[in-house]
N, C-alpha and C positions, 0 to 999 in steps of 0.2 A: 338380899336373902333369895336362895334359889328356891323356884317355884317347882317343888319335888312331883306335885303332881300330873304338872306337864309335859316335863321329863320323862316321867314314867311311864305317861298315855303315848308319847313317842316312841320309846322304846318296845312297848308293848304292840306296836300295831306292825305286824308283817308285811315287810314290801323288800322283794328284791326288782333286780332291772328289769322295767316294763309292768311290774307290777305294785306299784308304790301308792294307789289311790287309797288303801286303806291310812297311809300317812298323812296324805293330803287332807282328807276328811278331817283328822284330828287338830290340822293346823287351820282349815278353815272355820273349825267350830271354834277354835280359840279367837281367830280374828272376829269373829261376828258378836263375841261376848266382850271383847276389849277393846276392840279398833274398829268400831262399827263405822267407820267416817272413810278406810279402808277401800279401794277399789281391786276386786279379788277376781283374777282370772285364772281358768285350767286352759292351756293350750294344745293341742291335738296330742301331743307327745306326752303330755302328763305332768308339764312342769307347771306348779302353782306358785302366782306372783301377786303380791300386794304390796300395792301404791298408795301412799300419801302425800299431799305437797303438790299434786299433778298441776291444780289450778294457778300454780304460781307461774308465768311466763319463762321469769327469768332465773328462778330457781339453780341451785348446783343440782345436777342429776348423780344418784348413787343406788349404784346397783350391790347390797348385798345377798349372796347366793352362796347356799349351802344343799348337799345333796342330800335327799332322803332314802336313797336306795341302799339296801346292804347286800351283802355278800349271801350267796347260796347254792340250793342246785337245780336243775331241771329235769324232770322226765323226758327222758328219750326212746323209753319203749319197755318191754319184757319180754320175757323168755318162755318159753312151753311150759314149764313148771311155776310158771307165776310169780316170778322175781320179776322186781322195777328195776330197769335199770337207767342208771341219771347221770348228766355232765355237769361241770362245774357252771354255775353262774358268777363269775368275779374270780378273785384272787384265792380261791379257800383250797385250804390244805387237805387234802384227800385222805392223809393220815390222821388227823384227828376226828372222821368220821366213825371208823368202824366200831360196832358195839352200841351207837348213840341212840336214845330216840330223836325222831325226826318230824315235822308237820309239813305233810304234805297240803297244799291250798288248792283245792279241789272245788269245782262247780257247784257241789252242794257242801260245799264247807272244810274247813279244817279236818285234817286225816292224820293220826298218828301212824308214825312207821318205826322201822327197825334196821338200821345199816348192817347188812351182815358182810362178812368177809371172810374167806377161807380161815377155820382155827390156827392158830401159832402152831399146834401140836401137828398140823397134817402138813405145813410148810416144808418144803424138800431144803436140806442143809444148805445146797447151793444158791436158792433162791432168799434165804434169810439175809436182812438188812438192804434188801433192795426198797427202793422207794415206793411208796402205796400210791399207784395212778387210779383214776376213777373206774378203768376199765376193770379193777380190781373188786368193786364193790357193787352190791345189788341194796333194794330196799326190800322188806318183807312185811307185805301189807296185809299177810295173812289169805292169800288166795293160792290156788290150786291150779292155775291154768292161766295162759295167757289171757285168755278170753274173761274170766274172773279179774285179773289185775287189772286190765282197761276198762274194765265196767267201774271199778273202785276208783281208779285215778286214770288222769288223761296224758297225751305225748303233749308236752308244753307246759304242764301243771309247773308252778313252784315250789322248790323245797327251801323252807328254813330251819334254822336251829327252833327248839322250843323258845316261844318268848318269856322271857324271865327278866326281872330287875329286882335287885339287892344291896339293902346299903350294908357291905360289909365291915365298914367300922365308919365311926362319926366320922361322915363328910367324903365318903370314897364309896362307889358306885359303881355296880359290875351290872351288865347286861350283854348279850351277843350282837345289840345294835345299836350299839352307842357310836360306833362307824355308822353314818353321821346324823343320828339324831340330837348330839350333843351340839354340832353346829346347827343343825336347823333350830335348834332351841334358843340357840346363841343371838343369830339371825334375827327372828321374828320377836324375841323380846326386848331386842334393840330399837325394832320396829313399834313396841306399842309404847316403848320409855321416849322415843323420838316425835310419836302423835301427838303427845301433850303440848308441842310445841314445834312446829317444822316450818318455822320461816325462814325463807331462804333456801329451803333443801326442797328437791323433788326425790324423795326414799322408794326405792323397790326391792323389797326382800324377795328372794325365789326359792321355793323349795326346788330342786332340779333332779331331773331323772336321769337313769343311764349309766352314772359315772364310774359304776364299778365292772362294767363291762365295755361300753364304747364311746363316753362323752359325749353322748346325742343332745340331751338336754341344755347341755351348755354351748353346745355349736349352735343350737337354735337361737340360744339369746343372745349370741354376738351377731345375728342378721337381723332380729328382730326389737331388740331395747336398743337403746344410744346414750347410754351414761356418757359422763363424763370421768367417773370415778368408780372402780370396781374394789370389793372385799372379799374376798374367798374366805369362808371359815370352813374347815376342816379337822381332822382329829391329826394329831402328829406324833410318830413314834416316840416314845420315850426310850431314856436310857438307863434309867435307875433300878434297874433288875437284872439277875444274873444274866450272860451268856451274850449281851450285848453291849457295844463301847459306846460312848460319845461319836468316835470316829465313824461308825458303822452307821450312828445314826442321824449323823448332818448336826451334833452340837449336844451338848450336856444339858439337856432334858430331862428335866423332874416333872413327875407329881406334884401340886402343891405350890409350885414355885411363878404359877402364871403361864398365859398363851405364850406362843412364839411368834416371831415376828420372821416371815423367812427371807433370805437374802439370796440372789442368783437370777439364775435362767426364769423368764416368766416373770420375775418379779419387779417393778419399777423401783430403782431404787431411791429416788425423791420422795412417793409415797410410803415408804416404809420407811424414810426418816421419820417424815411428818408424824408416823404413829407411835415411833419410838420417841417422839419427843413429847407429844399428847399424853402417851403412858407416863413419862416422867412428870409431867405435870399435874395429870390427875391421881398420881402414888397408885396407879398400876403395875404390878409388876411384869414384867415379859421376858422372856427368853428368846435367845437368837438361834436360829437355824439356816444353815448352809445347803441349798439346793445349788449341784453345779449343770445339774441338767434338769431332765422332766420332773417335777412335782409329783405326777402320779394323782392331781387334782383337778378340778374342772376348771383352775387357774391356768392349766395349759393349752385350752381352749379359750377361755373368755380374755385372756393375754392379749389376742390376735384380735378385739374390738377396736373397731377404727376411733380414733381420737379419746381413747379412755387409757386413763393410768389405770394397771391393777396390780394388787398386793393379796398375801395369803398369810391369813392368821390362822395357827394351828392350836388345838386344844389337846396339851398332851394326855398319851394314851397306851396303856399297856396292853400286850397280848392283842394286837391289831388282826381282827378276821378270824376270832376263833370264836368259842360259844361263851365266853366271858371276860369282854373287854373291861378296864377299868381306866375311870376317869377319878379327879378330884373335882367337887361340887365347887370350892373355889374356883380353879381354874375355869371354870364353865361359866360363872357368873362374872368373874373379871372381863373375861370376852365379852360379855354383853357390855358392860362398862365401858370398854375401850372401843366398840363399835359405836357406840353412842357417843363417846366424846370425840372421836374422831369426825363422825358425820357433821357435828357441829362446829367443830371447828372446819371443814369444807366449807360450811355454809359461809363462811370469810371469802371465799376464791369464786372468780367470776369464769374461770376459763379452765385449761388443763394444766397440769404441770409443765414448766417450761425448762431449758435451757438456762 
């Protein structure tokens, strides 16, 4: 059964790229309570890593990676009238922002703001229908001068949608941060399960930073860790809603039908086959997703880790990079079951997959 309190705590902890510490604190507190034997580390970039089974010299080394950051914006300045300028922090659609309440995370604490834009009634006819850019937007923090605005917020402060978590129907959850707190949940819940018996495996679960902007967190891990197997857990576009097709989404991916197993560039075919085989043995439903090129996940970086085979598991998600992303709790929990089963299966292997 899904641990709703943990998932909710993760989703309510705001953290754009470079500002993930609140999320990492939630994970660390959880680990101290549920996996006290885990070795917990926070590197200089902000990646949080928890390891079990490290005292076994011949154990199979496995990395479960999920990014902790969410999309958002960043304060870039203010004009003479006190309106705050912002830029994108990740693939956020500027058209979703006008008229919304957002939160600026300042050194003095979170501060509410309103996203402004030229009212529709004043848009010239020749400009109607043009794509909204961040240059067309501003934040209203109630200031009346540049000095007052920059006293309230500072250049570089992160901006997010207001934290929210809701069960919109039984087993269906909505939040602006399910990308990728759902993946973080799955990776660390799997670590909890594996900690009960980690004979033959050394497992590190990592909540990486900067995936939405630079992949820097994953890039650091390729240089620091030396796993034999890497499984990246991220959300994946669902195709079961209007205006999207399976062809555009990379497969017929539906909420409630299980996590996806990626095939294509950046995904080790043999490890993917092992995951699908283990899913069948354990009765875990899975779906297929094709990735002809970049996956736009940490897997694109981690696949370059020397001597490691990399796979990508996706949790189906509707309305990615919006203020209300939606997942199925069954898919999240089945991802936990799958990660746990695959790690135990890999314990039987003493070397990376071969031809």
